[in-house]
N, C-alpha and C positions, 0 to 999 in steps of 0.2 A: 366784754372780755371772753365770755363763753363763745360768742359768735366768732370772735377772732381766733380762739383756740380751735374751734371746729373748722374754720377756714384753713388754718395752718395744718391741721390734721389732714384735711382734704387735699391740700397742695402736696403734702408729704406722700400721701397715698397715690396721688396722680403722678408725682415724680417717680415713685417706686414702680407704678404700672408702666410708665413710659420707658424706664430703664429695662424692665422685664420684657417689654415689647421690642425694644432695641436688641436685646440679647436673643430673643426668639428670631428676629429678622436676620441677625448675623448667623445664627445656627441654620436658619433656612437657606441662606446664601451658601454656606459651607456644604450643606447636604445637596443642594442643587449642583454645586461645582463637582462634588464627589460623584453624583449621579451622571453628570456629563462625562467625566473622566472614565467612569465604569462603562458607560454606553459606547464611548470611543474604543475602549479596550475590547469590549465585546465585539464590536464591528471588525476590529483587527483580527481577533481570534477566529471569527467566522470566515474571514478571508484566508487565514492560515489553514483552517480545517478544510476549506474548499480546495486549496492548493494541495494539501496532503491527500485528499480523496482522489484528486486527479492523478497524483503521483502513484498512488496505490493501484488505481485502475490501469495505468500505463504498465506498471510492473507486473500486474496479474496477466495482462495481455501478452507481455514479453515472455512470461513464464509459460503460458499456454502455448505460444508459438514455439518456444524452445522444446517443450515436451512433445509437441507434434513432430518437430524436426527429428528429435531423438527417436521417437517411435518409428518414423519413416526410415531413418537410417538403419535402425535395428532390423526392420522388416527386410530392407534391401540386403543387409549383411547376411541375415539368415537365408534369404533366397540365393545369394551368391554361394554360401556354404553348401546348400542343397544342390545347386547346379554343379558345383565342383565335385561333390560326392557322386552324383550321377555320372559325370564325365569320367571320374576315376574308376567307377565300377565298369563303365563301358570299355575303357582302356585296358583294365585288368582282364575283361572277357576277351578282347581282341588278342592281347598278349598270350593268354592261356591257349587260345585257338592256334595262334602262330606257333607256340611251343609244341603243341600237340601235333600239328601238321609237320613240323620239322622232325619230330621223333618218328613219324610214320614214313616220311620220305627221306631216305638216307642221302639221296643225291642233292637235296637242297642244302644239306649241311656243308657240302663242299663249296657252295657259292657263298 
């Protein structure tokens, strides 16, 4: 009877350990599945980050090109203003000389 009791006790303990092992195996499968899902999600996020980095690089290059264009345009604009100022000054000098010559030569006024 004692041996039978020990056998039954051992079987119960073995059954209990088997159930625990089964639960651990199930938990392990769940964890592995979650790991696989997270790994896939991580790969997708890496692709997304790579795409975003390329977009940022493209936008930065466009920004730099636009800034260079703006600087060049501003330089050309300032040069044009300077040229017009010089031209205006020259024309004012010529006009002043013509007016002065006209005052000195009364016969030119008639023409």
